[in-house]
Each structure stands twice: as structure tokens, then as C-alpha cells.
N, C-alpha and C positions, 0 to 999 in steps of 0.2 A: 909737631905740626908740619904739614907739607904745604908748599905753595907752588902755584903755576908760574910760568914765565911772565914777568911784569908786562911784556909787550902783548900778551895774549888777552889781557882784560883786567878788570878790577876785582877779581874773585879769587878766593883761596879756599881750601878745605881743611877741616879739622875733625877729629873724632867726635862722634855724638856721645853724649853722656846721659844716662837715665837719671831719674829722680829717686833719691833714697831718703826715707824718713827714719829717724832713730826710733827704735822700739820703745824706749823708756817712756815717752809721753803717752803713746797709745796704751802701753802696759798699765800706766797709772790710771788712765781713764777707764780701762776695763775692770781693774781692781775696785775702783770706786763704785761703778755700777753693780759689779758682782757682789760687793759687800751688802748692798741693799737687799738683793735677792736672798743672801744667806740669812740676814736678820729676819726677813719674812718667813723663811723656811723654819728657823728656830722657833719663832712664835707659834707657827702652825703646829710644830711637833709638840710643844708644851700644851697647847690647847687640846690637841688630839689625845695625848696621853692622859690628861686630867679629865677629859670627858668620857673616854672609852679605852682604858688601858689594854684590855684584852685584844681588841681589834688591832691596836697599834703594835703590840708585841707579836701577834700571830702573823701579821704581814711580813715583818722583818725577819721572822724565824722560818719563813717558808723555804724549804730546800730547793736548790737549783743545781742541776748537774750538767756536765759536759762529758760526752763519751765518744771515744773513737775505738771501735772494736772492743777489745777486752780492757782497754785503759779508760779509767773513769775518774773525774774530779767532781766531788760533790760538797757543797757548802750551803749555808743558809744565805738568804738575800743580803743580810747585813754584812756578812763577810765579803761578798762580791763587791759591795759598795766600799767598805772600809779598806780592803786590801787589793781590790781589782780596779775600780774606777779611780780611787785615790792615787793610783800609780800615775795617772795623767797629771794630777795636781803637782806631784813632786817632779815629774818630768819638766813641767813648766818652770818650777823653781830652779831646777838644775840648769835649764836652758838660759834663764835670766842671769844666774850667777856666772855662767860661762861667757855670756855676752858682755857683762860688765868686765870680766877678766880679759877678754880679747880686744874689745873696742870701746869699752866704757871707762868710768873713773878708775877702775882697778888695773887698767893697762899700764899705769905707772905702779910697779909692784910695791913700792914703799907705801902707797896709799892703802894697801891691804892690811898692813900691820895693825893699825889702830882699830878699825872696825872689827877685825878678827878677834883681837884681844878684848875689845869692849863686849862683843858677843859672848865670848867665853866667860868674862866676868859677870855678864848679865844672866848666865846660867848657873854658875857655881854658887853665887850668893843665895839665889832662890832655893837651890837644892839644900844648902846648909840650913836655911830658915825652916824649910819643910821637915828636914830630918830632926832638927832640934825640937820642933813641936810634936813630932810623932815618935820621938825616941822611946824605945821599949814597947811600941805597938806593932802589930803585924802590918798595919797600914804604912809603915815606913817604906815598904816595897814600892809604894806609888810615887817615889821621888822623881821619876822620869817625867811625870805629868806636869811639872812646873818649869820645864826647861825652855820650851820653844815659844816663839811668837807666831801668831796667825798673820802671815804676810798680807793676805787679802783684806782682812778687817782692819789691820793696823794702817795700811795705806789709805783705806777708805776713811777711817777716822781722822787721819792727818789731813786729808783733802778737805774735810768738813771743818776741823777745828784749827788747823795750822795756817801759817802764812801762805799766800798763793803765789809767791814770786821766787821761791827757792827750790830749784830742781836738785841742788846739792843736798838739801835737807832730806828730800825724798830718796835720793840715791843713797845717802848714809843709812837711813832706816832700812832700805831694801837690802843693802849689803849685810847689816847686822842681823836682820831677820832671816835671810837665806842661810847665813852661816849657822844661825840657831837651828834651822831646819836640818841642815847637813849633819850637825852633831847629834841632834835629837833622833834622826832616823838611824844613825850608826848605833846609838844607845838602844833604840828599839830592837835593832837586829841582834845586838850582842847580849843585852841584859834581860830581854823578855822573849826568848825563843820558846816555841812549844814543841817538845819532843824532837830535839835537834837531830838531824841526820847528816853525818859527815860526808857520806857518799853523794847525797844530793847537792851539798855545798861544793864539792869538788866538780861535779857536773856543771853547776852554775858558773864556777870560776873558769872552766874550760870554754863555756859559751862566751863569756866576756873576753877571753883571749881571742876567740874567733872574730868577735866584733872589732877588736883592735887590729887584727890582721886585715880584715876586709876594708877597714877605714884607711889603713896604711897603703893598700893597693889602689886607693883612689876610687873605690866603688861609691857611686852616688844614687844607686837605685833604691828608692825608699822601701819597697816591699821586702828586700833582703834584710834590712835592719829591723823592720817590723816583725819578720819571722823569727829572727834571732832574739829580739826583745821578748816575744811571747814565750819562746823556749826557755829563756833565762827566768822569766816570771814563774813559769810552771816549776822549774827546778828549785828556785828559792822557796816557793810555796811548799813544795814537798819536803824541804829541809827543815821546816819549822820556823824559819825566820820570816818576818813580815815582808812580803814581796814588793811593797811600795818602794823599797830600797832600789829596785831595778829601775824605776822611773827616774830617780835622782841621779843614779850613775849614768844612765843613757843620756840624760840632759847634759851632764858635765862633760861627756865625751864628744859633744856636738859642736863643731867649730862655728865661730861667728866672725864674719869679715865683711868689709864694705866691698862692693863690686868694683873691679878694676876697669881700666879703659879697654883692654883687649876683650874681656867678656862682654862689655856693653857694645863694643864695635861689632862683635859677632852677632849679638842679638839684633842689632840694628840692620845688619846686612841680611839676615835671615827674614826679618819682617819685611824688608824692602822687596826681597824676592817673592814673598807671598803676595805682596800688594800688586806686583807685576803679573804674577801667575797664581791666582787664588785656588790652588789645588789642595786636596786633603793632605797629601804628603808634605807639601811646603807649610801647611798650617801646623802640622805636628812638629816640623822642624823649628818653626818660629816659636811655638809654645815651649818646646824644650829649651831653646836658646834663652828665652826670657826667664824661664824657671832656673836654669843653671847659673844665671847672672847673680842670683840671690844666694846667700849662704844657707846651708841646711838649718842652721839655728833659727834664722828669721822665718824660713818657710814653716818650720814646725811650730814656732810660737804663734804665727798667724793662724795655723790650723787648730792647735790644741788650747791656746789660752782662753778664748771665749768658751770653749767646751768645759774647761776646768772651772772657770769663774761663774758661769751661769747655769751649769748642770751638775757637775761633779760635787763641788763643795756644798751647794744647797741640798743635794740629795743626802750627802753625808750628815749635814745638820738635821735634816728631817728624820734620818734613821737613828740618830744617837742622842739628840737633845731631850727627847721625850722622857720626862720623869714626873712622877706624881708629887706635886708640891702641896703638902697638907700640913696640919699643925704638928703631926708627929715628926715629919722630916725637919721642919723648921726648929722644933725643940731640940732634936738631936744635933742639928747643924751648929747651933749656938755654942755648944761645948765640944763638938766633934773635932778632934785633932786634924782630920783630913780636910774638912772645910776651912778651918782656921789656917791650916798650913798652906793650902792652895791660895787663899785670899792674901795672906801676908806675903807669901813668896812672890806673887805677881804684882801686887799693888805697892809693896815696899821694896822687896828684894830686887826686882827687875830694874827699876830706875836707879836705885842706889848702886847696884852692881855695874851698870853701864856708865853712869856718871863718874863713879869713883875710879873705875879702871881707866877711863879716858883721861881723867885728870892725872893719874899716876903715870901713864905712858907719856903724856905730854911733858910732865915735870921731869921724869927720869931721863928722857931723851933730849932735854934742853930745848923743847919745842920743835925738834926736828920732825917728830911725828905728832901732829896735832889734828883735832877734828876739822873736817871741811866746813863746819858751821860754828856759830857762836855757842856759848855755854848754856844759855837758856834753851836754845834749840836742841842741844844734847840732852838736856833734862826732859824736853818734850819727846824726843825719841825714846828716852828711857821709860817715861810714863806710858806712852802709846804701845811700847813693846810688852806691857803688862796684859795686852789682849792676846791670850794664848789659845783661844777657842778651838780651832780645828785640830792642831797637832796635840794640844793638851787632852782633848777628848779621845783622840786616837790612841795615845799612850795609856790613858786612864783605863780604856776598855781592855787593854792587855795586862795592866798591872793590878787592877782591883776588880772586885765583883760584889754582887749583892748590895747591902745597904751602904757599904763603903764607897762603891761606885756611884750610887745616887748622891751621896754627900760630896764626892769629888766633883760631879757634874754641877751641883748647885754652887759649889765654890768657884768653879770656872765661870759660870754665868755671872755671879756677883763680881768677880774680879774683872770680867769684861766690861761691865757697866761702870765699876769704880775707876778703872784705868781710863776709860773714855772721859769721865767727868773731870778727873785730875788733869788730863791732857788739855781739856778745854780751859781749865783754870790757869794752867801754865801759860798758854798762848794768849789768853785774855789779859793776864797781868803784863805780858810783854807788850801788848798793843797799847797799854797805857803809858809806856815809857816815852820820854822825849825822842824825836826822830833819830838823832845821832846815836843815843844809847840803845835804842831799839834795833838799829841796823847792826851795831856791834854785837848785841846780845843774840841776834838771830843768824847773822851772816859770819861773824867771827873775822879773823884776819888771815886765814889760810889762803894762799894763792891757788886759783883754779888752774886747770889744765889749759894751756894755750894751744889752740888748734890752728891758728893762722901762722904758717911757717915763715912767710916773708912779711916782716913788720911794715907798717905804713911809713913811707918816706915822703915828707912834705915837699921835698925838692923834685920828686918824681911822680908821685901819685896825683890823680885828679881829685882835689878836695873841694868840698862845699860845706861851709860853716866855719866856726873859729878854729884856727890851725892848732891851738893849744887846748882844745876842749877836753874835759875829763873822760868823755865817752865817745868812742869812735865806732861807727857802723860802716862795715865794708860790704859791698855787694859785688859778687861776680855775676855779670849779666850779659845778655845777648839782645841786641836791639830789635831782632825779629821775633824773639820768644814772647808769646802772648802772656805767659805768666809774669814776665818782667814788666810788661805793660800794665797788668793788673796790680802789680806791687807798687808801681810808680806813684799813684795817688796816696798810698799809705806812707811812702817815704816822704813825700812833700808835706803831708800833714804832720808827720813826726818832726820834721825840721821846723815847722811852724810852731808846734806845741813846745818843743824843747830847744831853746835858743843856744844852749851850751852843748850841742851835739855836733860832732864832725862826721861828715858822710864822704865815703870814698867809693868811686866806681872803678872796677877792674873788668877788663874784657874777657869773655869766654864765648866766642862765636861758635855755635854748633851748626855748621853748615851742612852736615848730612841731613838735617831736618829743616834747617833754615838757610836756604841757598843764598840769601842776600845779607846774611849776618856779618860775614867778613867784610864785605863792601861797606856796610854801614859803620863798622868799627873803624875802618880806614878813613872814612869820611869824617868821623868824629876827631880822629887824630890830625887830619888835614886842617880842620877848623881850629883845633887846639894850637896849631903852629901859628895861627893868627889871633890867639887869645880868646877864642869863642867856643871852647869845648862844651861848656854847659848849655849854651844856647842851641848848639847843634844836637847835643844829647837830648834835650827836651823835644826838639822837632822830630827827631828820629823815633822816639818812643810814642809821640803823638800820632805819627803817620806810619805805623808798622806795616801797613799793607802797600806802601809806596816807597820802596827802597831801591829802585833801579838807578843806574848811573844818571839818567836824565833827572830823576827825582832829587837825588842828593845834590846835583849841580844847581837845581832850582832852589833848594834850601840854602845853599851857600850864597846865591844871589839875593835871596830874601833877607839874609843876615848882613848883607852889605860887605861880604868878603871880597878880597882881590881874587877874581875868578881865574886869572892866569896862574897865580901861585897855587890856588886850590887844585886846578887841573894838573899842574906839574907834580904836586905832592901825590895825587892819586895815581897818575900814570907811572911815575917812578916807584910807587909803592913804598914811600918813605916811612909809613907807620907800621909796616909788617913786623919788624923786629920788636918794636914797643908792645904790640899786641901779643906776639909770641912770648915775651917775658911774662905777661899776665897769665897766659895759658899755662906756662911752666910753673908759676907760683900756685895756680889752681891745682895742678897735679900734686905738688908737694904738700898741699893742705888737704888732699883727699876730696876735692870738690868734684861731684859727679853729676851736676845739673845746674840749671839756672831757673830762677834766681837762687843763689846761696848767700846767706848773710852771716857775717861774723860781728859780734858785739864785744868790744874790748878784747879781741883776739879769740873769743870763745864762740864756737859755731852755734848758730841759732837753729834749732830744729823745730819742725812743726809749722804751724800757720804763719803767714807773713802779712796778715791784715793789720790794721792800725792797733787793734786791741792787743794782739800778741806781741807786736814789735814794741809798743809802749810799755807793756809789762816787763819785757826783757831790758829795755833801756832804763826803766826805774830801778830794776834790780842792779844794773851796772852802776848807776849813780850811787845807790846805797853802798855798794862795795867800794866804789871810788872814794867816798867820803871817809872811809876808814884809813886811807893812805895819807901820810903826812904831806906829800906833795900836792894833794888836792887843795889844801888850805893855803898853799903858797902860790898856786897857779892863778893867773889872771887871764880872762878870756882874750884871745888874740883877735886879729882881724878876720873878717869873713871873706872867703874867697869864692870866686866862680859865680857870682851873681846870686840873685834871690832864689829862694826855694820854691816859690810859688809864682 
């Protein structure tokens, strides 16, 4: 932070920070909505196939070719969907796993061990069950169809049946299911190739090597990677391996990171130049600056995730779910080792494998590696992972054919419904537990990642509420920021609704966009010196359009402060160092905009209305109740005046 000479006025400048939303919450919302579309597509496919099978099969068997000179690629429409468009689905899966690995829960590498092993256990046991039932039958080759979880439908089912306050639960499921997908696609590539060509595989490996070199050189031009991705897809397709592998690998190679101050400063400067001179050249520069401030991972997720959820996966369901369900198929399915193997593997094997492996890892590690959620929630993740729909169908179409494929598809549909019902029963049973037992069953006792790098210090920070409250809400704010003004009523209502919440304000004046923010922050510190921080805080947020020197002096007079002391504090800029400490702590915690909230040290992402903040605080209370010190803590005195 830089400051001007105190004799030149009451203002200072700090770097502007953009607003960043974590992808996980929007990811979950998209998956929930996309799951509904997939279910509709599946029902339409079943109705279509049972009403007019010939038209259904003739459409998806229609040949479609791409030709450049003498070079020609020709496949039927079902192949272009299953191996072409589905590449985007696995690209999104790879992007999300990489995001979790770079800036999400898995950035602490030790947290990867348990979900990775749980995912593997949740694949090995179903495979064992399927092979045991199909032993001695040619259909044993279909073992790969019982490995993976459909991430989209599983997250959608969890949103409907599961608790609504645990992002850790959803993150745990996401990690387990994406690891499933990663291994399943590797199995698809290795175990089910068609006429493998080593030459084409070497070409594909060379193209991936070029991708790594281009990335190492710092190239960020999207079309370059798109061209290399298409070339890799064609090479892998010609090799006989399913080319959806290309999407997953490209996703895993795409970095995710939060924008830094330098990138955001450049974006701000370029936009300000455009505002002063709105020319096409400066418009392109401003657009490029804003785009470059975001990581390639986030840009690609924003671009492809809705496409994958609302177009690609529903089209895949429409092209593959259609089977004729008649008395003959049902009679075969009752005794079919394929159908029985698929259903048993997903409905029994998946949850048993995930729960048993998680328990063994926690037990053998002395609880050094434990699930991020409670054991009932682990069971819920296990049961909902029995929804294998998309990837199960994809592998089944490679591993089986004819009547065996129809029996496998029926088993996958039955398993999807059965896993959903059992998941509902698990979480319905948990909801009937007493509050304390329910919190432990769903949330567990694992410590979450602490994002707030500078802990709250009651001797230094500005506190409102009980000083020893079990839940602490920290806001980094800017008195001129309109979003902080919009959040203030929600904060007041939060403190009114929850008497045992401690609220902390820390300064982050963004004077590149709010020229009076630094002055307002210094005025609040000048009032604090006379014991009136919160009264000045409330006036400043109430009058965000009137923050000039004369205005803040009028507020000091309105509060009955000693005006000579107030003027001296402002002229000598005695609050600058205190504000700079808050800005430095914001940098350490990766704060990139205002308002930014932390609840018990964990950053709150997404909306900051009363509904979202209340849900986050309730989840924090539920976690706090599991700690022994919660029951020994007595509410302390309330500081800083009333909340309303």
C-alpha cells in the first residue's frame, strides 16, 4: 500500500481488487440443473425406443464424415456423441479435479489420500462382486462398467436428498467420483481398445509433449491448445483407444489459481484507460486484461461446463439409454448375471467399498487421515456413488454387445434408481437423530482448512458481539463499496438472529475504484481512538455517497466526538498503519475484493445475503458443537454497541 504525504490531504491509494467466486458452488448448481435434463433425456430415449425402435436406431446409426483432401474420418452419429462430445464432459471433470488440487480442498496434499483410496476401494469391491457373479461367462468382460460414478447425477441426487449445509460433503463426493472417472477412463483406454495402433499412440504422445512445452513457454492463446487438443483427439481415435481420454488429460493439465494483485491492477489500469478513451484498440486491451486475470481453468469451466451438463450428457443419454423393455428382457434380467452383477456391484459394492476403505484408512493411520465429514455422510456418499449412469453406459457400450448390452443397460437404470432411494433413506434417517448426534454424524470431527491467515485478536480487531463466541464472522470491507453497503443489512440481521456470533470488521479500501474509501477508513480509526468505531462505521455505510472530509467531520460532530482530537488524528494520519496491517492480512489470506467474509476462519464463497450467511453460520455452529471447548465456553461481554 502506498500513501501520500500526510500534509497533502486525507487520501491514500491502494491496489484495486476484482471479485472472485469459487467455482465449486456454481459447479454444484450447474450439475443439479443438468441432472434434471439428463433424467428427462433418459425417459425420452426409453419411450422413443419402446414406441419405434427402428427410427431410434436408424438415427444414431447415421454415418457422419469429416474429410480434408484425401484424409477422412467417418463414424456413425452415436460414436461422435460417445467419443466426440463426451470429450467435453471429461474435460470438465479433469478441470474440476485440477481446480480442487490447486486451490480447493486437495491443496493440502494429505487430504487427497483418503478420498483417493476410498475411490479405489469403491471400484475394486464392485468389480469383485461383478466378476464373482459372472464367473465363467463371456459377460465377465463387462467388469469395467461397474467402476465409475456419474458425477453429474450423483451431485444432483445429493443436492435433493442430502443435507444443505455441508460443502465439505459435496467436495468429498466430487473428489471420490472424479478419481473414479480418472481410473475408469484409463481402464477404458487400456482394457477396451479397438484394433490398437502403436504408431497412432506414439503420435498422440508426441502431441501431448508439445502441449506441455507450449504450456511451459507461457502460451495462453486458447486456439493453440484447441488445435493441439483436436490433433490429439484424432490421433487417439485412430489408435483404437477411446479419445475421451484426451479431454480428461487436457483438463488435468490446465492450471487453476486465484488472480493476484498485479494482474488485477493491470486489468484495472487498462479498463480505466478505455474509460478515458473508448477506442476499439483500448477495448481489446481491457478485454484481454480482464480475461488474463482469470486462470485458464476457470475460463474453460465457465465455457464448457454448461455445455457438458445441459447438452453433451443429455445427448449421450438420449443416444444410449434407449432399450426395449418388454417381458422377454425382464424375464432374462431376473436371472441374468450381467443385470444382477451390475445392480449388486453398484447398490451394495459401491457403498461398502467406500465406507470400508475410509474406515480402514482412518483406523490404520491413527485418524491422521480421516474423512472430512461424519460417518453417516460417508455412507451417503457411498450410496449416491452407486449412480454410475453416464460412465457405466459408456464402458458397457465398449465391453458388451447384443442382449448382454441391453441387460447391462437395464441393470444400470435399476442401480441408478436403487442408489437414489437408498441415499434418501440414509439422509432421512440422519435427519431424525438428535441435533448433536446429527451434527457429528454428518459433519464429523475433521478440521477444515483455515483460510484466514491472521487470526482474530480481541485486543486489536474491531469486535461486535460476544468476545468468546463459538462462531466468528470476519468481513474485509470498504466503506465506499456498494456491495459492502448491500451486505450490511444482512450482517445486522445475522447478529440480531444469532446472539452468540462475534463479528469483526477489517479494512480493505479499494481507492482505485472508490476514491474516498481510504479517507473513510481513517475516519473510522479516528473515531475508534475515542471509543466510537462502530457508531462511525454505521454512519459511513449509511452515507456511502457522502464521504468527503467535510462529511466525515460532520459525522464526528453528530457523534459528539472531540473535534480537535478527531482533526488531529486525520491530519496526522494516525490510522494509516493500522489500516495497512488489515490490507496486508487480506493479501496473506488471498482476499481479492470486498466484501469478503470468513466464518470461523473458512472463507465464505458465493452470496452474502441473509439466507446464505445464516446457512454458513448454522453450519459453523454445528461444527463448533463437536469441539469440547464449545461446551466449556460461556458467552462473554458484547462489544462495540448494538447490532441494529
